N, C-alpha and C positions, 0 to 999 in steps of 0.2 A: 474271679468274676467273670460271668458270662456276658458278653457285650452284644449288642444287636441294634442296627439302625432300622427304622421303619422303611419298608420298600417304597418306590414310588407308586406301586400298585396298591398298596395298603394305604398309603396317604390319601390317593385318590378316591378310594372306596370310602375312608372315614370323612373325607370332605362331602362326598355324595349323601352319605347317611345322615350328617349334620343338616344338610341343605333339605333333604327329606323330611327330616323331624322338625323344620321350621326354626332351627337354631342360628340360622344365618340370614341376615338382613339382605334385602335385594340390593344389588349394585356392589356387593362385597367381593373382592377378587379371591380366587383360590389361594393365591400367595398370601393375603392377609388372613384368611381362615386358617391355613398351615402355621403361620407365625404364632399362634396362640397355643399349639399343640405343646405338651410338656413331655410327650414319650417319643419324639423323634429320635433320641438316643436313649437307650435303656440297658440297664446294667440288671444282672440277677446275682445276688449273693446268697449261698447255701452253707447251712450249719447244721449240725446235728440237733435232733429234739431236746437234747440236754442243754446245749450252749447257744442256741441262736438267739434268745433274747438278750444275752450279754453281748453277742457279737454285734447286733443291731446298734446298741447304746454306744459300743467302742468305735464302730465304722462312723455312725453320725457326728460322734464328738471329733474323731479325726477330720472329716470332712469339713465341718464347721471351722476347725483350726485352720484349713487350706482356703478358706475365703468363700465357702458355700453357705447360702441360707437356705433353711427348710421352709418351702412355700406351702407344703401339704405332706401330713402324716396320716396314713390311713391304716387302721388296724381292721384288716378284713377277717380276721379271726373273730373279733366282736361283732362285725357287721359284715357277713359274707355277701360276695356280689354273685348272683346266680349260682351259689352253693359253694363258689370258690373262696379259699382262704389264704391269706399272705399278708404281708406288711408292704404297703405301697408308699414310696416317699419321692415327692417331687422337690428338686432341689434347683437352685440358680446360683451361679458363681456372681458374687457380689460385683467384681470389676468388669467382667467380660459380658455377663448376662447370659451366658450358655445355660440352657436348661438341659436337664438330665432327670431321668426317672431312675429310681433304684427300687428293685422288688428283693425281698428276703423270704426264704423258705427252706424247707428241709429237702434233701435229695429225693426222698420218697414222694414228697409232694410236689415236686417239679416235674417228677415222671407221670404222675398221675394227671398233672396239668397238661402236659405234652400229649398224653393219650387222649384227652377230651378236646384237644385243639380242633380236631375235625367237627365236632358237634358246635363248638364256639363259632367257627366259621359258617356253619348252616344258619346259626341263629341271626347273624349279621347280614346274611346275603338276601337283599331285597329282591332278588328274582325267585327266591323260593316262595312257596305258598305259606300262608300263617300255620297251617297244620303241620306242615314240614319243620317250621322253625320252632313250633311248640314241642314237637316230638324230639327234636335235638336238645332243647333245653332240658327236657324231662330226662332224658339219657345222661346229659353232662350233670345234672343235679344228682342221679343216682350214683354215677362214678365218683363224684366229689366226696360222697358219704365215707370214702375210704380215707380221706386225708387224716393224718395224725396231727395233734394239737401239742405244739412244742411247749417245754416247761416255762412257766411264768410269762407266756406269750399274752394270755387273755387278760385285757385290761393295760397292757402296755402301751405307754404314750410316750411322747418326746416333744 
């Protein structure tokens, strides 16, 4: 599993985007906004296109047995976000309340995602013009057309 914590800069930018979008009520502190984020701690599990769907089911079953509750399961192969496809799961440990995001994909798709990250950052950068953000979005969607679809992933739920 690849592990990543959201950087303070990324968290600050996310709070600013949420405020700019009107998603945060007046008077709510940054700490309170950040406390609702589910992706401060994120893991990525990769598997082959042949076995990924089986690995997802096995991993989630093992995590449930260790006291994690699945709060959200998004199959973005069925409903891509900005052209990107993966499985994203938000978990919470029942006893500690620790929130974790777990993403599943193939090594090829993860490599494509990393290549497209520069475009993704532009789409979220409020200092960029709308035309710049739109161009980055289009470039990202073109790149994501190369994503492979793992066996038995479409329609997978948990």
